[in-house]
N, CA, C and O of each residue as an XYZ file, in Angstrom:
980
protein
N     128.412    108.298     89.257
C     129.023    107.759     88.272
C     128.793    106.569     88.267
O     129.150    105.926     89.254
N     128.171    105.935     87.234
C     127.374    104.821     87.211
C     128.547    103.844     86.304
O     129.173    104.172     85.296
N     128.567    102.957     86.823
C     129.407    101.505     86.517
C     128.669     99.853     86.907
O     128.022     99.369     87.835
N     129.035     99.549     86.029
C     128.277     97.720     86.165
C     129.080     97.049     87.077
O     130.202     96.770     86.652
N     128.800     96.688     88.293
C     129.650     95.813     88.920
C     129.197     94.094     88.735
O     128.030     93.833     88.443
N     130.081     93.124     88.905
C     129.887     92.024     88.889
C     130.529     91.169     90.037
O     131.504     91.677     90.591
N     130.295     90.483     90.275
C     130.555     89.445     91.468
C     130.257     88.144     91.003
O     129.171     87.570     91.081
N     131.718     87.565     90.322
C     131.962     85.969     90.489
C     131.759     85.420     91.745
O     132.326     85.989     92.678
N     130.871     84.141     92.061
C     131.180     83.442     92.922
C     131.491     81.976     92.463
O     131.691     81.719     91.276
N     131.525     80.978     93.498
C     131.251     79.735     93.299
C     130.369     78.785     92.523
O     130.567     77.849     91.747
N     129.118     79.509     93.136
C     127.708     78.982     92.759
C     127.020     80.301     92.196
O     125.795     80.198     92.126
N     127.437     81.264     91.867
C     126.422     82.079     91.079
C     127.407     83.587     90.505
O     128.368     83.954     91.182
N     127.134     84.102     89.618
C     127.644     85.026     88.920
C     126.453     86.377     89.117
O     125.256     86.118     88.994
N     126.755     87.305     89.319
C     125.821     88.221     90.035
C     126.293     89.822     89.291
O     127.475     90.043     89.029
N     125.256     90.797     89.028
C     125.585     92.042     88.436
C     124.590     92.614     88.435
O     123.460     92.158     88.263
N     125.125     94.369     88.755
C     123.872     95.085     88.800
C     124.584     96.590     88.579
O     125.752     96.646     88.964
N     124.025     97.801     88.012
C     124.639     98.559     87.799
C     124.690     99.709     89.212
O     123.686     99.668     89.925
N     125.686    100.601     89.580
C     125.958    100.718     90.721
C     126.294    102.582     90.583
O     126.887    103.235     89.724
N     125.653    102.940     91.759
C     125.616    104.171     91.564
C     127.414    104.486     92.551
O     127.286    104.576     93.772
N     128.120    104.553     92.282
C     129.290    104.825     93.125
C     129.640    105.772     93.761
O     130.818    105.925     94.085
N     128.655    106.640     94.087
C     128.727    108.054     94.755
C     127.973    107.427     95.824
O     128.638    107.917     96.736
N     127.143    106.758     96.396
C     126.138    106.277     96.872
C     126.545    105.088     97.511
O     126.558    104.835     98.716
N     126.963    104.203     96.289
C     126.758    102.688     96.623
C     125.419    101.893     96.416
O     125.234    100.680     96.504
N     124.648    102.771     96.155
C     123.247    102.269     95.746
C     123.316    101.005     94.755
O     124.427    100.615     94.395
N     122.391    100.488     94.399
C     122.304     99.534     93.138
C     120.802    100.226     92.453
O     119.676    100.076     92.927
N     121.124    100.914     91.368
C     120.375    101.548     90.331
C     119.656    100.555     89.319
O     118.935    100.887     88.379
N     120.026     99.182     89.732
C     118.839     98.124     89.035
C     118.524     97.174     89.722
O     118.940     97.189     90.881
N     117.910     96.320     89.394
C     117.710     94.845     90.202
C     119.196     94.277     89.735
O     120.057     94.668     88.947
N     119.040     93.090     90.680
C     120.554     91.863     90.312
C     120.225     91.335     89.927
O     119.240     90.632     90.152
N     121.151     91.437     88.836
C     120.818     89.937     87.587
C     121.775     88.588     87.845
O     122.926     88.543     87.410
N     121.115     87.397     88.669
C     121.988     86.611     88.395
C     122.538     85.083     87.681
O     121.494     84.440     87.566
N     123.265     84.538     87.350
C     123.242     83.442     86.446
C     124.181     82.381     87.478
O     124.993     82.653     88.362
N     123.711     81.132     86.975
C     124.695     80.189     88.179
C     125.650     79.925     87.053
O     125.574     79.607     85.866
N     127.156     80.357     88.475
C     128.405     79.629     87.763
C     128.237     78.510     86.889
O     127.252     77.816     87.140
N     129.033     78.123     85.819
C     129.031     76.971     84.838
C     130.060     76.595     85.529
O     130.944     77.185     86.150
N     129.637     74.861     85.192
C     130.664     74.193     86.032
C     130.877     73.074     84.553
O     129.975     72.637     83.839
N     132.553     72.797     84.413
C     132.929     73.282     85.077
C     133.256     75.003     84.904
O     132.669     75.590     83.995
N     134.127     75.712     85.727
C     134.272     77.302     85.798
C     135.362     77.501     84.982
O     136.260     78.129     85.543
N     135.589     77.168     83.818
C     136.715     77.384     82.423
C     136.911     78.957     82.170
O     135.929     79.651     82.435
N     137.803     79.461     81.797
C     137.847     81.039     81.030
C     136.851     81.291     80.039
O     136.262     82.353     79.837
N     136.691     79.901     79.277
C     135.777     80.983     78.695
C     133.944     80.574     78.758
O     133.074     81.070     78.041
N     133.745     79.438     79.945
C     132.317     79.780     80.257
C     132.014     80.764     80.974
O     130.978     81.422     80.871
N     132.989     80.952     81.832
C     132.853     81.993     82.722
C     132.581     83.611     81.956
O     131.844     84.528     82.319
N     133.378     83.513     80.936
C     133.686     84.709     80.006
C     132.376     84.763     79.502
O     131.979     85.899     79.244
N     131.624     83.864     79.302
C     130.067     83.628     78.451
C     129.287     84.220     78.888
O     128.478     84.966     78.335
N     129.547     83.739     80.915
C     128.188     84.089     81.794
C     128.437     85.836     81.545
O     127.644     86.655     81.081
N     129.470     85.982     81.910
C     129.910     87.483     82.286
C     129.057     88.818     81.119
O     128.381     89.817     81.363
N     129.574     88.114     79.736
C     128.709     88.896     78.593
C     127.847     88.780     79.102
O     127.481     89.869     79.543
N     126.709     87.405     79.533
C     125.635     87.820     78.849
C     124.878     88.790     79.805
O     123.849     89.399     79.512
N     125.502     88.839     80.919
C     125.301     90.106     82.169
C     125.131     91.214     81.609
O     124.289     92.108     81.694
N     126.073     91.031     81.006
C     126.351     92.830     80.417
C     125.562     93.286     79.650
O     125.094     94.419     79.539
N     125.325     91.860     78.796
C     124.164     92.273     77.536
C     122.631     92.290     78.099
O     121.639     92.708     77.501
N     122.701     91.721     79.411
C     121.366     91.841     80.012
C     120.796     93.502     80.252
O     119.678     94.014     80.313
N     122.018     93.944     80.334
C     121.609     95.463     81.058
C     122.156     96.512     79.970
O     122.268     97.726     80.140
N     122.437     95.864     78.948
C     122.376     96.305     77.334
C     123.487     97.582     78.067
O     123.102     98.636     78.573
N     124.667     97.197     77.960
C     125.886     97.952     79.111
C     126.730     98.144     77.940
O     126.942     97.182     77.202
N     127.396     99.660     77.614
C     128.574     99.575     76.997
C     129.650    100.441     77.908
O     130.717    100.655     77.333
N     129.533    100.918     79.117
C     130.545    101.466     79.764
C     131.623    100.788     80.859
O     131.972     99.610     80.780
N     132.051    101.632     81.796
C     132.955    100.655     82.365
C     132.407     99.345     83.251
O     131.239     99.190     83.605
N     133.460     98.487     83.511
C     132.672     96.944     83.762
C     133.541     96.750     85.314
O     134.736     96.962     85.107
N     133.320     96.475     86.504
C     134.001     95.988     87.528
C     133.882     94.872     87.624
O     132.667     94.693     87.709
N     134.644     93.442     87.693
C     134.789     92.671     88.339
C     135.493     91.931     89.555
O     136.708     92.056     89.710
N     134.829     91.264     90.301
C     135.157     90.765     91.559
C     135.260     89.137     91.079
O     134.428     88.493     90.440
N     136.542     88.711     91.599
C     137.286     87.636     91.079
C     137.501     86.486     92.163
O     137.988     86.729     93.267
N     137.128     85.307     91.790
C     137.379     84.440     93.569
C     139.144     84.043     93.187
O     139.554     83.060     92.570
N     139.678     84.792     93.586
C     141.194     84.290     92.824
C     141.871     85.889     93.341
O     141.401     87.017     93.489
N     143.098     85.311     93.489
C     144.315     86.380     93.496
C     144.541     87.176     92.180
O     145.110     86.701     91.197
N     144.192     88.046     92.236
C     144.530     88.706     91.013
C     145.863     90.033     91.064
O     146.033     90.725     92.067
N     146.629     90.167     89.890
C     147.672     91.027     90.035
C     147.752     91.167     88.407
O     147.902     90.288     87.559
N     147.562     92.918     88.237
C     147.558     93.551     86.892
C     146.762     92.479     86.230
O     147.192     91.579     85.508
N     145.477     92.729     86.606
C     144.238     91.894     85.927
C     144.729     90.330     85.240
O     144.034     89.888     84.324
N     145.971     89.504     85.730
C     145.972     88.135     85.847
C     145.632     87.786     86.497
O     145.774     88.379     87.567
N     145.002     86.736     86.483
C     144.267     85.582     87.462
C     145.940     84.524     88.164
O     146.580     83.947     87.285
N     146.194     84.456     88.892
C     147.190     84.233     89.929
C     146.899     82.660     90.584
O     147.686     81.720     90.475
N     145.483     82.614     91.339
C     145.479     81.382     91.868
C     143.821     80.794     91.352
O     142.931     81.526     90.919
N     143.742     79.414     91.529
C     142.509     78.853     91.737
C     141.640     78.233     92.463
O     140.728     77.694     91.836
N     141.635     78.144     93.533
C     140.930     77.229     94.599
C     139.450     76.666     94.404
O     139.084     75.516     94.647
N     138.642     77.764     93.892
C     137.190     77.483     93.388
C     136.755     77.451     92.186
O     135.550     77.231     92.066
N     137.389     77.608     91.214
C     137.294     78.024     89.819
C     138.483     76.702     89.074
O     139.191     75.836     89.588
N     138.217     77.131     87.656
C     138.945     75.628     87.220
C     140.407     76.254     86.886
O     140.667     77.416     86.574
N     141.500     74.883     87.078
C     142.998     75.328     86.928
C     143.062     76.428     86.020
O     143.466     77.551     86.322
N     142.635     76.056     84.858
C     142.727     76.722     83.522
C     142.990     77.940     83.074
O     143.529     78.246     82.010
N     142.302     79.123     84.534
C     142.340     80.105     85.041
C     143.609     80.712     85.024
O     143.832     81.767     84.429
N     144.545     80.001     85.735
C     146.106     80.674     86.043
C     146.886     80.957     84.980
O     147.461     80.141     84.260
N     146.895     82.447     84.876
C     148.061     83.139     83.673
C     146.659     83.931     82.840
O     146.995     84.711     81.949
N     145.608     83.820     83.009
C     144.723     84.339     82.514
C     144.191     85.973     82.472
O     143.172     86.345     83.053
N     144.763     86.547     81.957
C     144.246     88.198     81.933
C     142.991     88.476     81.045
O     142.639     88.772     79.903
N     142.347     88.069     82.850
C     140.540     87.930     82.160
C     140.010     89.646     81.946
O     139.105     89.860     81.139
N     140.435     90.436     82.467
C     140.150     92.295     82.027
C     140.184     91.831     80.115
O     139.164     91.684     79.442
N     141.114     91.734     79.776
C     141.635     92.143     78.016
C     140.485     91.305     77.297
O     139.870     91.705     76.309
N     140.197     89.558     78.212
C     139.335     88.679     77.435
C     137.822     89.628     77.298
O     137.414     90.156     76.263
N     137.374     89.651     78.209
C     136.156     90.373     78.614
C     136.304     91.635     77.769
O     135.248     91.847     77.174
N     137.147     92.456     77.531
C     137.279     93.665     76.488
C     136.933     93.436     74.923
O     136.337     94.061     74.046
N     137.620     92.219     75.038
C     137.758     91.848     73.760
C     136.355     91.457     72.904
O     136.059     91.879     71.786
N     135.696     90.669     73.620
C     134.385     90.107     73.683
C     133.079     91.264     73.312
O     132.345     91.277     72.324
N     133.114     92.337     74.674
C     132.032     92.698     75.073
C     132.485     94.429     74.622
O     131.659     95.335     74.735
N     133.978     94.680     74.087
C     133.838     96.374     74.012
C     134.155     97.357     75.245
O     134.684     98.468     75.255
N     133.554     96.416     76.464
C     133.775     97.462     77.769
C     134.954     97.342     78.753
O     135.351     96.287     79.247
N     135.429     98.507     78.958
C     136.369     98.688     79.822
C     136.520     97.971     81.375
O     135.767     98.418     82.241
N     137.315     97.051     81.693
C     137.053     95.796     82.541
C     138.130     96.149     83.080
O     139.126     96.590     82.505
N     137.896     95.879     84.786
C     138.877     96.117     85.836
C     138.296     94.586     86.450
O     137.136     94.226     86.650
N     139.746     93.772     86.679
C     139.186     92.954     87.730
C     139.928     93.025     89.026
O     141.055     93.509     89.131
N     139.173     92.472     90.086
C     139.850     93.251     91.441
C     139.333     91.354     92.344
O     138.361     90.655     92.055
N     140.273     91.113     93.259
C     139.775     89.874     94.318
C     138.269     89.922     94.393
O     137.816     91.034     94.121
N     137.441     89.061     94.673
C     136.464     89.322     95.154
C     135.949     89.609     96.780
O     135.076     90.448     97.000
N     136.272     89.208     97.339
C     136.537     89.863     98.840
C     137.546     91.731     99.070
O     137.203     92.745     99.678
N     138.366     91.521     98.538
C     138.791     93.098     97.997
C     137.958     93.445     97.895
O     137.769     94.205     98.845
N     136.870     93.411     97.069
C     135.674     94.489     96.652
C     134.852     94.308     97.564
O     134.632     95.340     98.198
N     134.169     93.216     97.982
C     133.413     93.728     99.268
C     134.045     94.292    100.183
O     133.354     94.771    101.082
N     135.014     94.385    100.248
C     135.860     95.404    101.293
C     135.545     96.602    101.079
O     134.948     97.238    101.947
N     135.860     97.122     99.952
C     136.022     98.477     98.878
C     134.500     99.013    100.097
O     134.443     99.700    101.117
N     133.564     98.309     99.338
C     132.054     98.548     99.869
C     131.998     98.515    101.321
O     131.381     99.416    101.888
N     132.605     97.524    102.054
C     132.076     98.268    103.659
C     133.048     99.565    103.558
O     132.688    100.735    103.692
N     134.115     99.183    103.343
C     135.160    100.530    103.937
C     134.094    101.690    103.563
O     133.635    102.389    104.466
N     133.853    101.810    102.717
C     133.232    103.104    102.068
C     131.971    103.743    102.575
O     131.793    104.948    102.753
N     130.955    102.570    102.823
C     129.569    102.496    102.882
C     128.965    101.552    103.548
O     127.759    101.314    103.479
N     129.875    100.892    104.312
C     129.246     99.679    105.277
C     129.863     99.935    106.720
O     129.996    101.050    107.225
N     130.315     98.397    107.460
C     130.343     98.192    108.888
C     131.818     99.045    109.062
O     132.180     99.669    110.059
N     132.361     98.916    108.103
C     134.032     99.855    108.603
C     134.193    101.300    108.214
O     135.229    101.959    108.305
N     133.074    101.678    107.789
C     133.190    103.217    107.570
C     133.790    104.179    108.211
O     134.608    104.977    107.754
N     133.396    104.107    109.235
C     134.159    104.700    110.663
C     135.393    104.218    111.491
O     136.009    104.789    112.391
N     135.582    102.880    110.861
C     137.134    102.401    111.548
C     138.291    102.807    111.067
O     138.699    102.404    109.978
N     138.843    103.508    111.689
C     140.579    103.916    111.080
C     141.718    102.737    111.264
O     142.848    102.755    110.776
N     141.182    101.784    112.029
C     142.575    101.178    112.153
C     142.449    100.077    111.283
O     141.834    100.339    110.250
N     142.997     98.511    111.444
C     142.790     97.598    110.977
C     141.783     96.893    111.098
O     141.497     96.422    112.199
N     140.972     96.649    109.918
C     139.862     96.020    109.302
C     140.022     94.613    108.826
O     140.658     94.669    107.773
N     139.718     93.322    109.141
C     139.499     92.223    108.324
C     138.449     91.707    108.095
O     137.786     91.593    109.126
N     137.928     91.301    107.151
C     136.647     91.100    106.450
C     137.183     89.733    106.305
O     138.350     89.414    106.074
N     136.004     88.861    106.500
C     136.511     87.424    106.388
C     134.640     87.201    105.508
O     133.648     87.897    105.721
N     134.751     86.193    104.706
C     133.624     86.488    103.684
C     133.370     84.426    103.540
O     134.093     83.689    102.869
N     132.070     83.949    104.454
C     132.163     82.674    104.176
C     130.766     82.358    103.308
O     129.575     82.530    103.565
N     131.660     81.681    101.877
C     130.625     80.897    101.149
C     131.461     79.617    100.776
O     132.084     78.929    101.584
N     131.360     79.382     99.226
C     131.768     78.137     98.506
C     133.343     78.214     99.358
O     133.680     77.129     99.832
N     134.078     79.095     99.533
C     135.419     79.155    100.221
C     135.338     79.836    101.405
O     134.319     80.047    102.064
N     136.594     80.210    101.669
C     136.706     81.315    103.003
C     137.077     82.972    101.730
O     137.772     82.415    100.880
N     137.044     83.421    101.593
C     137.787     84.825    101.360
C     138.240     86.000    102.338
O     137.545     86.419    103.264
N     139.543     86.483    101.988
C     139.749     87.906    103.331
C     139.712     89.053    102.763
O     139.270     89.094    101.615
N     139.964     89.741    103.125
C     140.568     91.421    102.779
C     140.665     92.088    104.286
O     139.921     92.079    105.267
N     142.164     92.770    103.935
C     142.848     93.348    104.776
C     142.816     95.052    104.853
O     143.384     95.570    103.891
N     142.395     95.750    105.582
C     142.491     97.082    105.092
C     143.096     98.140    106.480
O     142.367     98.518    107.396
N     144.100     98.367    106.390
C     144.880     99.364    107.475
C     144.633    100.983    107.181
O     144.895    101.565    106.128
N     144.063    101.554    108.380
C     143.816    103.000    107.741
C     143.130    103.130    106.250
O     143.387    104.075    105.505
N     142.124    101.942    105.869
C     141.241    102.395    104.960
C     142.047    101.984    103.585
O     141.464    101.965    102.501
N     143.856    101.561    103.770
C     144.369    101.261    102.383
C     144.311     99.708    102.686
O     144.458     99.140    103.768
N     144.073     99.216    101.520
C     144.493     97.496    101.203
C     145.217     96.743    101.154
O     145.933     96.776    100.153
N     145.395     95.955    101.877
C     146.478     95.055    101.359
C     146.212     93.867    100.306
O     145.608     92.911    100.791
N     146.513     93.780     99.134
C     145.463     93.124     98.332
C     145.897     91.699     98.454
O     147.075     91.431     98.693
N     144.955     90.745     98.292
C     144.837     89.077     97.794
C     145.875     88.625     98.996
O     147.037     88.222     98.942
N     144.845     88.893    100.268
C     145.359     88.149    101.467
C     145.206     86.482    101.558
O     146.099     85.775    102.022
N     143.747     85.885    100.967
C     143.802     84.463    100.697
C     144.304     84.135    102.005
O     145.516     83.974    102.147
N     143.467     84.011    103.034
C     143.538     83.913    104.438
C     142.512     82.321    104.557
O     142.429     81.419    105.390
N     141.988     82.565    103.493
C     141.080     81.373    103.495
C     142.362     80.091    103.837
O     141.779     79.113    104.305
N     143.102     79.970    103.788
C     144.288     79.198    103.299
C     145.356     78.854    104.147
O     146.367     78.171    103.984
N     144.715     79.736    105.456
C     145.947     79.206    106.312
C     145.829     77.370    106.910
O     144.622     77.127    106.898
N     146.149     76.841    107.110
C     145.970     75.613    108.028
C     145.161     75.570    109.350
O     145.287     76.376    110.271
N     144.217     74.397    109.308
C     143.751     74.421    110.142
C     143.021     72.754    110.244
O     142.147     72.437    109.438
N     143.488     71.808    111.290
C     143.597     70.590    112.098
C     143.617     69.794    110.766
O     142.701     69.066    110.380
N     145.096     70.092    109.943
C     145.797     69.468    108.859
C     145.009     70.262    107.370
O     145.494     70.040    106.260
N     144.026     70.992    107.499
C     143.508     71.106    106.189
C     143.432     72.828    106.199
O     143.404     73.643    107.121
N     143.416     72.942    104.915
C     143.021     74.814    104.651
C     141.664     74.998    105.193
O     140.742     74.184    105.234
N     141.723     76.488    105.693
C     140.621     76.500    107.050
C     139.444     76.559    106.120
O     138.445     76.161    106.720
N     139.150     76.947    104.729
C     138.158     76.638    103.882
C     137.077     75.508    103.911
O     135.851     75.494    103.806
N     138.047     74.571    104.097
C     137.911     72.973    103.862
C     137.173     72.833    105.505
O     136.545     71.781    105.628
N     137.171     73.560    106.505
C     136.758     73.333    107.556
C     135.663     73.960    108.004
O     134.805     73.424    108.705
N     135.648     75.592    107.458
C     134.859     76.560    107.900
C     133.899     77.485    106.783
O     133.389     78.587    106.980
N     133.865     76.897    105.938
C     133.345     77.968    104.797
C     132.270     77.274    104.911
O     132.073     76.157    105.388
N     131.072     78.609    104.066
C     129.521     78.358    104.455
C     129.182     77.080    103.930
O     128.129     76.520    104.235
N     130.161     76.510    103.026
C     129.610     74.799    101.962
C     129.623     73.796    102.534
O     128.972     72.790    102.250
N     130.548     73.979    103.626
C     131.024     72.719    104.743
C     129.781     72.910    105.475
O     129.082     71.903    105.366
N     129.264     73.779    106.146
C     127.904     73.834    106.632
C     127.016     73.264    105.835
O     126.425     72.308    106.336
N     126.719     73.568    104.685
C     125.655     72.946    104.115
C     125.596     71.513    103.767
O     124.628     70.771    103.938
N     127.244     71.074    103.037
C     127.385     70.023    102.743
C     127.161     68.683    103.940
O     126.518     67.636    103.866
N     128.064     69.315    105.092
C     127.808     68.286    106.169
C     126.700     68.664    107.041
O     126.762     68.275    108.207
N     125.896     69.221    106.742
C     124.425     69.537    107.382
C     124.919     70.179    109.028
O     124.262     70.096    110.066
N     125.726     70.558    108.912
C     126.042     71.155    110.050
C     125.114     72.175    110.824
O     124.641     73.154    110.248
N     124.868     71.892    112.199
C     123.943     73.298    112.832
C     124.917     74.202    112.847
O     126.136     74.057    112.758
N     123.815     75.781    113.052
C     124.660     76.319    113.420
C     125.664     76.731    114.322
O     126.654     77.448    114.173
N     125.157     76.072    115.376
C     126.105     75.990    116.891
C     127.739     75.364    116.332
O     128.842     75.886    116.496
N     127.423     74.223    115.716
C     128.738     73.784    115.414
C     129.231     74.705    114.249
O     130.224     75.364    114.557
N     128.948     74.822    113.489
C     129.587     75.793    112.295
C     130.114     76.977    113.044
O     131.322     77.202    112.964
N     129.448     77.661    113.673
C     129.584     78.915    114.289
C     130.578     78.703    115.260
O     131.246     79.703    115.525
N     130.898     77.502    115.957
C     132.207     77.396    117.009
C     133.717     77.071    115.935
O     134.906     77.055    116.252
N     133.190     76.891    114.885
C     133.962     76.526    114.083
C     134.779     77.679    113.598
O     135.996     77.676    113.408
N     133.832     78.793    113.401
C     134.100     80.138    112.401
C     134.967     80.842    113.709
O     135.955     81.576    113.741
N     134.151     80.283    114.697
C     135.119     81.762    116.207
C     136.380     80.895    116.317
O     137.355     81.382    116.890
N     136.442     79.749    115.857
C     138.321     79.296    116.088
C     138.942     79.333    114.636
O     139.694     78.376    114.453
N     138.834     80.128    113.629
C     138.944     79.983    112.716
C     139.203     81.587    112.870
O     140.337     81.931    112.537
N     138.164     82.823    113.408
C     138.564     83.897    113.565
C     139.205     84.156    114.745
O     139.003     85.299    115.155
N     140.005     83.384    115.516
C     140.584     83.326    116.763
C     141.532     83.219    116.154
O     142.298     84.072    116.602
N     142.120     82.562    115.187
C     143.390     82.086    114.927
C     144.063     83.474    113.885
O     145.226     83.810    113.659
N     142.392     84.186    113.296
C     143.466     85.293    112.645
C     143.640     86.326    114.057
O     144.773     86.650    114.410
N     142.767     86.668    114.601
C     142.856     87.704    115.695
C     144.538     87.381    115.990
O     145.367     88.212    115.619
N     144.955     86.152    116.662
C     146.076     86.173    116.707
C     147.502     85.993    115.875
O     148.636     85.644    116.201
N     146.750     86.487    114.399
C     147.856     86.908    113.491
C     147.745     88.372    113.458
O     148.876     88.842    113.577
N     146.729     89.417    113.330
C     146.749     90.569    113.009
C     146.490     91.211    113.826
O     147.038     92.311    113.895
N     145.265     90.695    115.089
C     145.185     91.677    116.020
C     144.249     92.503    115.652
O     144.151     93.421    116.465
N     143.485     92.585    114.746
C     142.125     93.402    113.955
C     141.332     94.449    114.992
O     140.888     94.032    116.062
N     141.195     95.835    114.586
C     140.083     96.511    115.334
C     138.874     96.181    114.992
O     138.036     96.432    115.858
N     138.416     95.621    113.862
C     137.174     95.426    113.747
C     137.532     93.682    112.619
O     138.490     93.300    111.946
N     136.405     93.198    112.902
C     136.652     91.712    111.745
C     134.985     91.693    111.471
O     134.189     91.482    112.386
N     134.502     91.990    109.818
C     133.518     92.043    109.200
C     133.083     90.892    108.557
O     133.870     90.711    107.627
N     132.291     90.072    108.568
C     131.694     88.313    108.219
C     130.812     89.192    107.244
O     130.115     90.184    107.460
N     131.120     88.397    105.968
C     130.761     88.748    104.772
C     130.116     87.395    103.958
O     129.868     86.428    104.678
N     129.946     87.319    103.089
C     129.317     86.266    102.094
C     127.584     86.119    102.345
O     127.036     86.727    103.264
N     126.884     85.295    101.466
C     125.330     85.496    102.334
C     125.162     84.818    103.204
O     124.047     84.374    103.478
N     126.290     84.541    103.911
C     125.504     83.721    105.409
C     125.796     85.018    106.295
O     125.844     84.868    107.516
N     125.968     86.122    105.812
C     126.076     87.451    106.952
C     124.552     87.875    106.978
O     124.214     88.912    107.548
N     123.658     87.064    106.361
C     122.123     87.300    106.554
C     121.658     86.967    107.753
O     120.925     87.596    108.516
N     122.365     85.463    107.894
C     122.369     84.827    109.096
C     122.838     85.053    110.423
O     122.510     84.347    111.377
N     123.622     86.057    110.491
C     124.586     86.162    111.388
C     124.090     86.388    112.837
O     124.856     86.483    113.796
N     122.725     86.467    112.914
C     122.097     86.639    114.069
C     122.041     85.061    114.744
O     121.874     84.896    115.952
N     122.198     83.989    113.827
C     121.934     82.658    114.335
C     123.040     82.192    114.644
O     123.001     81.009    114.985
N     124.441     82.884    114.660
C     125.601     82.038    114.943
C     126.428     83.094    115.543
O     127.507     82.728    116.010
N     126.111     84.371    115.619
C     126.929     85.208    116.570
C     127.115     85.036    118.065
O     128.121     85.399    118.674
N     126.117     84.484    118.569
C     126.240     83.819    119.831
C     127.469     82.713    120.260
O     127.691     82.353    121.416
N     127.987     82.398    119.414
C     129.396     81.201    119.512
C     130.328     82.104    118.516
O     131.000     81.523    117.664
N     130.361     83.354    118.614
C     131.758     84.065    118.124
C     131.921     84.852    119.696
O     131.137     85.668    120.180
N     133.499     84.193    120.445
C     133.791     84.663    121.218
C     134.696     85.476    121.769
O     134.914     85.883    122.910
N     135.376     85.687    120.275
C     136.680     86.204    120.526
C     136.646     87.774    120.904
O     135.573     88.376    120.943
N     137.978     88.452    121.201
C     138.009     89.486    121.819
C     137.591     91.164    120.985
O     137.060     92.222    121.322
N     138.248     90.539    119.684
C     138.054     91.388    118.587
C     136.277     91.676    118.464
O     135.578     90.663    118.444
N     135.628     92.943    118.389
C     134.427     93.113    118.080
C     133.874     92.366    116.365
O     134.399     92.729    115.312
N     133.193     91.724    116.409
C     132.810     90.934    114.969
C     131.514     91.560    114.444
O     130.641     91.314    115.277
N     131.144     92.081    113.686
C     129.687     92.731    112.827
C     129.422     92.149    111.353
O     130.305     92.271    110.504
N     128.412     91.625    111.101
C     127.841     91.207    109.461
C     128.224     92.811    108.624
O     128.228     93.910    109.178
N     128.406     92.639    107.740
C     128.583     93.106    106.468
C     127.178     93.841    106.285
O     126.170     93.168    106.070
N     127.133     95.101    106.366
C     125.713     96.005    106.391
C     125.614     95.679    104.135
O     124.695     96.242    103.541
N     126.170     95.197    103.687
C     125.783     95.484    102.350
C     125.513     94.106    101.895
O     125.299     93.769    100.731
N     125.547     93.307    102.989
C     125.044     91.598    103.025
C     125.766     91.250    101.371
O     126.851     91.784    101.141
N     125.208     90.466    100.400
C     125.837     90.190     99.617
C     125.699     90.922     98.066
O     125.701     90.543     96.894
N     125.595     92.017     98.704
C     125.476     93.354     97.320
C     126.845     93.810     97.238
O     127.290     94.276     96.189
N     127.712     93.673     98.561
C     128.952     93.915     98.940
C     129.867     93.334     97.794
O     131.029     93.636     98.066
N     129.798     92.637     96.652
C     130.902     92.400     96.297
C     130.719     93.162     94.987
O     131.656     93.721     94.417
N     129.447     93.156     94.536
C     129.092     94.081     93.148
C     129.306     95.298     93.522
O     130.055     95.973     92.815
N     128.797     95.809     94.547
C     129.057     97.447     94.826
C     130.793     97.650     94.879
O     131.223     98.293     93.922
N     131.584     97.292     95.642
C     132.981     96.973     95.559
C     133.610     97.124     94.033
O     134.289     97.995     93.489
N     133.128     96.014     93.660
C     133.642     95.619     91.825
C     133.862     96.817     91.083
O     134.862     97.053     90.405
N     132.706     97.689     91.276
C     132.395     99.064     90.320
C     133.207     99.864     91.368
O     133.861    100.680     90.717
N     133.479    100.016     92.726
C     134.303    101.287     92.929
C     135.427    101.085     92.337
O     135.881    101.854     91.490
N     135.991    100.025     92.725
C     137.551     99.207     92.164
C     137.575     99.544     90.897
O     138.733     99.870     90.635
N     136.851     99.643     89.908
C     137.109     99.896     88.797
C     136.727    101.580     88.382
O     137.038    102.203     87.366
N     136.216    101.868     89.163
C     136.237    104.047     89.110
C     137.571    104.234     89.782
O     138.058    105.297     89.396
N     138.369    103.592     90.662
C     139.657    103.873     91.394
C     140.245    103.885     89.801
O     140.496    104.910     89.168
N     140.447    102.114     89.175
C     141.845    101.656     88.491
C     141.451    103.070     87.095
O     142.277    103.706     86.440
N     139.672    103.176     87.040
C     139.388    104.114     85.766
C     140.002    105.661     86.185
O     139.921    106.595     85.387
């Protein structure tokens, strides 16, 4: 089954047509910078451009950087506050005519990793932590998702964790990979003590550079990079739409 997957990130909105049987992208990924400010009208206009780029008229899955309940956006940490309470799927459907399903972006990436990636053979507790503009998380137990965990907001050093260990912090503060990797290890150690997972998967664009900081990850839980890299959100959004549809 072919579904258009779209991944809304803090810096870019990316989409591709996905074969949901095998997780392969059937097109080149198309990326447009995330508008600033990331208001509902501006983001939906960008999502519409991606849908029209592919001349797409079928199902659409959208991974979104917020807690999402029944298609309604409930939080807004790296997007405009005016998103809270908005039924994004209904607005996208109204503009494009495409049946649309919205899901938390890291929950989406988790679907891809559990079906086709690093979590494929793990039946216990798997925690996905994606390091990007913020830190997003997803938790699966026996392949079942606990949605909208938002563990980038646990407190560390008097601030929320994503203000301490997100990849954007590494870039903005010009931290070397050792300094930042030790922060990531500290954060993952905190989550390890809360959930005792069988496996932790590191996602987000920085997963491509996992070899530059993996030596500083010393917790007991096995930690591996996402196999689908930064395509995971697109693939998982399509999978979530298929499941919902």
